[in-house]
Rosetta silent file (secondary structure, phi, psi, omega in degrees, C-alpha in Angstrom):
SEQUENCE: MKPYRANVGICLFNGRGEVFCGRSWSDGPEIVAPGSEWQMPQGGIDPNEDIVVAAKRELQEETGISQADVLSVTDEWWTYDFPPYDGPPHRLAGFNGQRQKWVAMRYHGDETEIDIGNPNGEDPPEFLDWRWMALPDLLDNVVAYKQPIYRNVINAFGHLSGSRP
SCORE:     score description
SCORE:     0.000 S_00000001
   1 L     0.000  144.067  178.388   77.576   60.941  154.561 S_00000001
   2 L   -70.580  155.264  178.332   80.736   62.965  154.039 S_00000001
   3 L   -77.328  169.689  172.542   80.638   65.919  151.606 S_00000001
   4 E   -97.737  139.142  179.984   82.249   66.065  148.186 S_00000001
   5 E   -81.207  129.712  175.449   85.269   68.321  147.765 S_00000001
   6 E   -67.319  130.264 -170.214   84.902   71.072  145.136 S_00000001
   7 E  -147.105  151.694  175.407   87.546   70.409  142.505 S_00000001
   8 E  -123.512  137.817  175.022   88.574   71.544  139.045 S_00000001
   9 E  -109.445  148.489 -177.576   90.150   69.369  136.352 S_00000001
  10 E  -120.753  119.642  175.276   92.324   70.681  133.540 S_00000001
  11 E  -102.200   95.413 -174.200   92.341   69.140  130.069 S_00000001
  12 E   -98.589  112.615  178.727   95.437   70.814  128.599 S_00000001
  13 E   -90.639  145.281  168.811   95.928   70.277  124.863 S_00000001
  14 L   -95.784 -176.884 -178.690   99.163   70.848  123.004 S_00000001
  15 L   -67.689  -16.280  178.176   99.330   71.955  119.354 S_00000001
  16 L   -92.392   -0.305  178.797   99.176   68.312  118.199 S_00000001
  17 L    86.174    8.410  176.529   95.872   67.748  120.018 S_00000001
  18 L   -89.226  161.357 -179.834   97.349   65.582  122.771 S_00000001
  19 E  -111.284  150.170  177.553   96.640   66.195  126.462 S_00000001
  20 E   -73.092  130.762  176.281   99.033   66.684  129.359 S_00000001
  21 E  -131.695  138.809  175.030   99.120   63.720  131.730 S_00000001
  22 E  -112.948  145.045  175.749  101.067   63.312  134.941 S_00000001
  23 E   -87.478  118.786 -171.368  102.048   60.045  136.594 S_00000001
  24 E   -83.314  156.017  168.832  100.601   60.230  140.111 S_00000001
  25 L   -72.437  161.235  173.401  101.943   59.253  143.482 S_00000001
  26 L  -103.305   90.044 -179.299  100.144   56.504  145.350 S_00000001
  27 E  -137.081  101.313 -177.015   98.895   58.371  148.407 S_00000001
  28 L   -46.327  160.263    8.719   95.401   57.541  149.659 S_00000001
  29 L   -81.484   -4.993  177.072   92.591   58.031  149.660 S_00000001
  30 E   -87.238   75.859 -176.611   93.136   58.262  145.903 S_00000001
  31 L   -67.576  131.733 -175.772   94.958   54.942  145.729 S_00000001
  32 L  -113.989  116.736  179.434   96.813   54.495  142.447 S_00000001
  33 L   -87.391  149.319  177.189   97.380   50.973  141.146 S_00000001
  34 L   -53.970  136.882 -178.888  100.267   50.149  138.786 S_00000001
  35 L    90.521   -8.477 -179.918   99.242   50.732  135.177 S_00000001
  36 L  -131.801   33.581 -172.809   96.635   53.336  136.086 S_00000001
  37 E   -94.165    4.935 -178.167   98.778   56.118  137.452 S_00000001
  38 E   -95.301  138.190  176.739   98.288   58.712  134.691 S_00000001
  39 E  -154.517  163.479  174.375   95.856   61.582  135.103 S_00000001
  40 L   -83.579  157.464  178.251   95.245   65.149  134.026 S_00000001
  41 L   -58.537  145.778  175.905   95.954   67.969  136.485 S_00000001
  42 E  -159.366  160.658  177.490   93.230   68.670  139.024 S_00000001
  43 E  -175.619  171.622 -176.543   92.882   70.337  142.380 S_00000001
  44 E   -67.320  152.630  176.272   90.681   71.954  144.976 S_00000001
  45 L  -104.311  125.792  177.778   88.696   75.110  144.454 S_00000001
  46 L   -69.769  154.791  179.037   89.054   77.729  147.165 S_00000001
  47 L   -53.988  132.537  178.694   85.843   79.204  148.655 S_00000001
  48 L    63.954   15.085 -179.881   84.277   81.717  146.227 S_00000001
  49 L   -84.093  135.749  175.675   87.054   81.083  143.665 S_00000001
  50 L   -64.590  142.260 -176.917   86.140   81.336  139.984 S_00000001
  51 H   -58.425  -46.444 -178.432   86.485   78.001  138.120 S_00000001
  52 H   -66.947  -40.146  176.908   88.870   79.384  135.473 S_00000001
  53 H   -61.137  -44.181  178.590   90.986   81.140  138.105 S_00000001
  54 H   -62.821  -41.575 -179.716   91.170   77.880  140.071 S_00000001
  55 H   -63.407  -44.222  179.387   92.119   75.928  136.931 S_00000001
  56 H   -65.134  -40.132  179.064   94.933   78.335  136.060 S_00000001
  57 H   -64.295  -48.261  179.884   96.203   78.287  139.650 S_00000001
  58 H   -63.222  -40.098  178.120   96.159   74.491  139.850 S_00000001
  59 H   -60.217  -44.781  178.346   97.833   74.157  136.449 S_00000001
  60 H   -64.183  -44.585 -177.990  100.633   76.465  137.590 S_00000001
  61 H   -63.599  -35.004 -174.279  100.984   74.692  140.953 S_00000001
  62 H   -95.236  -22.818 -173.806  101.208   71.216  139.403 S_00000001
  63 H  -128.812  -13.036 -174.386  103.073   71.864  136.139 S_00000001
  64 L    81.800   -4.316 -178.166  104.675   75.289  136.285 S_00000001
  65 L   -78.582  125.246  179.895  102.586   76.305  133.244 S_00000001
  66 L  -116.226  -11.707 -178.026  101.261   79.829  133.549 S_00000001
  67 L  -121.658  108.417  175.576  100.234   80.603  129.971 S_00000001
  68 L  -150.975  142.067 -179.740   97.428   78.609  128.367 S_00000001
  69 E   -85.443  131.065  176.601   94.372   79.700  126.405 S_00000001
  70 E   -76.415  128.624 -179.565   90.981   78.726  127.846 S_00000001
  71 E  -104.370  -38.431 -174.735   88.908   76.859  125.250 S_00000001
  72 E  -166.749  155.714  176.428   85.861   75.632  127.167 S_00000001
  73 E  -133.621  135.207  177.866   84.407   75.004  130.641 S_00000001
  74 L   -68.460  146.733  177.058   81.898   72.289  131.522 S_00000001
  75 L   -82.063  -36.387 -174.565   78.498   73.477  132.707 S_00000001
  76 L   -90.862  156.170  169.309   77.817   70.473  134.915 S_00000001
  77 L   -93.039  134.040  176.564   79.486   69.209  138.067 S_00000001
  78 E  -115.600  140.587 -177.965   80.646   65.586  137.840 S_00000001
  79 E  -120.035  153.089  168.294   81.387   63.525  140.943 S_00000001
  80 E  -141.076  149.693  178.759   83.414   60.487  141.824 S_00000001
  81 E   -94.085  144.656  171.914   83.772   58.598  145.093 S_00000001
  82 L   -70.653  147.103  175.232   87.087   57.725  146.671 S_00000001
  83 L   -72.005  165.425  176.347   87.691   53.987  146.935 S_00000001
  84 L   -54.940  141.077 -175.747   87.761   52.384  150.409 S_00000001
  85 L  -140.313  121.949 -179.379   90.865   53.493  152.280 S_00000001
  86 L  -111.825   14.369 -176.614   92.262   51.968  155.473 S_00000001
  87 L   -81.515 -168.995  179.941   95.508   53.913  155.621 S_00000001
  88 L   -66.929  162.920  178.471   96.648   56.679  157.950 S_00000001
  89 L   -52.059  144.208 -174.812   94.687   59.943  158.213 S_00000001
  90 L  -136.788  154.705 -176.407   94.894   61.939  155.009 S_00000001
  91 L   -61.837  -21.385  179.211   94.065   65.522  154.030 S_00000001
  92 L  -103.290    6.065 -175.246   91.129   64.289  151.897 S_00000001
  93 L   -64.047  -20.840  179.768   89.810   61.751  154.431 S_00000001
  94 L   -81.293    3.585 -177.453   86.954   64.089  155.426 S_00000001
  95 L  -118.297  147.741  175.225   85.418   63.826  151.952 S_00000001
  96 L   -74.744  -29.622 -177.729   83.387   61.101  150.261 S_00000001
  97 E   175.736 -154.343 -178.553   84.967   62.028  146.920 S_00000001
  98 E  -126.449  146.410  176.991   85.291   64.971  144.582 S_00000001
  99 E  -113.984  118.255 -169.303   82.798   67.140  142.706 S_00000001
 100 E  -123.423  146.525  159.732   84.430   68.545  139.578 S_00000001
 101 E  -112.590  153.104 -177.963   84.054   71.032  136.775 S_00000001
 102 E  -120.459  144.419  178.810   86.552   70.745  133.919 S_00000001
 103 E  -122.767  126.535  174.302   88.363   73.412  131.927 S_00000001
 104 E   -93.454  135.005  178.740   89.879   72.757  128.490 S_00000001
 105 E  -136.940  161.057  174.628   92.960   74.817  127.637 S_00000001
 106 E  -121.807  131.666 -179.986   95.555   74.920  124.884 S_00000001
 107 L  -100.903  127.083  179.075   99.276   75.269  125.638 S_00000001
 108 L  -113.142    3.227 -175.960  101.430   77.051  123.078 S_00000001
 109 L   -79.048 -179.422  178.192  104.601   77.299  125.149 S_00000001
 110 L   -85.866  136.036 -177.409  107.877   75.453  124.948 S_00000001
 111 H   -61.056  -20.831  178.194  107.957   72.085  126.724 S_00000001
 112 H   -68.021  -15.253  178.083  111.158   73.102  128.514 S_00000001
 113 H   -79.110  -16.416 -177.000  108.993   75.477  130.567 S_00000001
 114 L   -74.185  127.201 -176.862  107.063   72.565  132.109 S_00000001
 115 L  -134.004  100.636  177.360  108.242   71.939  135.673 S_00000001
 116 L   -93.799   -5.393 -174.581  106.647   69.135  137.679 S_00000001
 117 L   -61.526  -48.164  178.579  109.594   68.942  140.095 S_00000001
 118 L  -169.387   51.934 -175.687  108.411   71.447  142.657 S_00000001
 119 L   -70.161  -17.079 -175.856  106.470   74.221  140.956 S_00000001
 120 L  -103.009   31.394  172.708  104.194   74.770  143.956 S_00000001
 121 L    76.856 -122.208 -173.796  106.834   75.777  146.459 S_00000001
 122 L   -77.381  -23.695 -179.439  107.015   73.861  149.735 S_00000001
 123 L   -69.136  149.629  178.159  104.392   71.229  148.882 S_00000001
 124 L   -67.130  155.814  179.691  105.659   67.980  147.378 S_00000001
 125 L   -60.492  149.350  177.717  105.266   67.592  143.599 S_00000001
 126 L   -77.544  -32.382 -173.753  101.939   66.280  142.356 S_00000001
 127 E  -124.225  149.423  175.513  103.486   64.127  139.630 S_00000001
 128 E   -86.564  -29.870 -175.175  106.476   61.803  139.285 S_00000001
 129 E  -157.961  169.876  177.215  106.652   62.143  135.500 S_00000001
 130 E  -148.508  161.198  174.989  104.646   63.621  132.638 S_00000001
 131 E  -164.315  166.156  172.759  103.871   63.066  128.956 S_00000001
 132 E   -93.845  142.534 -176.068  101.452   64.045  126.210 S_00000001
 133 E  -144.331  148.324  172.723   98.787   61.446  125.387 S_00000001
 134 L   -63.578  135.718 -175.351   95.835   61.125  123.015 S_00000001
 135 H   -52.326  -47.265 -179.654   92.702   61.986  124.995 S_00000001
 136 H   -64.034  -25.659 -179.586   90.917   58.621  124.414 S_00000001
 137 H   -67.962  -16.738  179.600   94.046   56.724  125.569 S_00000001
 138 H   -61.889  -31.620 -177.740   93.567   58.091  129.071 S_00000001
 139 H   -59.016  -31.733  179.134   90.786   55.587  129.753 S_00000001
 140 H   -86.497   -2.545 -173.909   93.333   52.762  129.716 S_00000001
 141 L  -125.270    2.787 -179.760   95.776   54.680  131.917 S_00000001
 142 E  -112.528  155.045  179.687   93.668   56.230  134.703 S_00000001
 143 L   -57.610  147.574 -174.023   92.330   54.565  137.870 S_00000001
 144 H   -57.385  -38.698 -175.777   89.011   52.784  137.357 S_00000001
 145 H   -71.758  -11.675  175.151   86.998   55.032  139.687 S_00000001
 146 H   -99.284   -6.640 -176.683   87.879   58.096  137.562 S_00000001
 147 H   -58.857  -41.108  177.420   87.043   56.491  134.212 S_00000001
 148 H   -59.925  -38.738  177.449   83.406   57.734  134.133 S_00000001
 149 H   -64.605  -44.050 -178.838   84.636   61.306  134.645 S_00000001
 150 H   -65.826  -32.655  173.870   87.254   60.879  131.912 S_00000001
 151 H   -63.263  -41.435  176.841   84.567   59.567  129.527 S_00000001
 152 H   -61.369  -42.465  179.708   82.629   62.778  130.242 S_00000001
 153 H   -63.051  -43.813  178.478   85.762   64.846  129.544 S_00000001
 154 H   -60.390  -44.366  179.085   86.333   63.002  126.243 S_00000001
 155 H   -65.285  -38.911 -177.421   82.710   63.631  125.234 S_00000001
 156 H   -75.594  -37.325 -170.690   82.848   67.297  126.264 S_00000001
 157 H  -118.314   -2.197 -176.992   86.261   68.205  124.864 S_00000001
 158 H   -55.322  -35.205  179.501   87.152   65.576  122.266 S_00000001
 159 H   -67.246  -14.216  179.831   86.232   67.929  119.419 S_00000001
 160 H   -88.157   -3.440 -172.962   88.929   70.331  120.658 S_00000001
 161 L   -79.007   -7.833  178.730   91.755   67.839  120.150 S_00000001
 162 L   -56.870  141.295 -178.063   92.355   68.751  116.511 S_00000001
 163 L   -66.383  149.280  179.824   95.864   70.060  115.947 S_00000001
 164 L  -124.262  148.477  177.462   96.329   73.788  115.674 S_00000001
 165 L   -67.157    0.000    0.000   99.143   75.724  113.984 S_00000001
């Protein structure tokens, strides 16, 4: 069996208690069906990289956001499998799926600072569009194979969604 890729997910709250969601590209093996293209930022963890450091790096690479307060980190690793994929070779094709820890953060910056266009330099953007969404609403907007992970995130971080001044 193929290994699971070490990954960190970021649950970024705004002051109204909503979370940052990006509309994903459809590029296997994480095939994205219409109506389920929204997800929170996530990305690989480099060898020996601290979870919070990885979360801040991935958040910056995918959104341009560099200033967010860390609220909580999950203790457990949660995994999901990639769906069957018959497309061309892909950078994640050597993995069965992803093994994730999640970091909750709060963003206090101005929304004009958010840059999904090409914040990570030469790599293509991670997201086509972005918006703030109520955390429970993500279940109806994310691909089915990630829904169990998102239920875990809601259970772990839902109490943090209260608005802050």
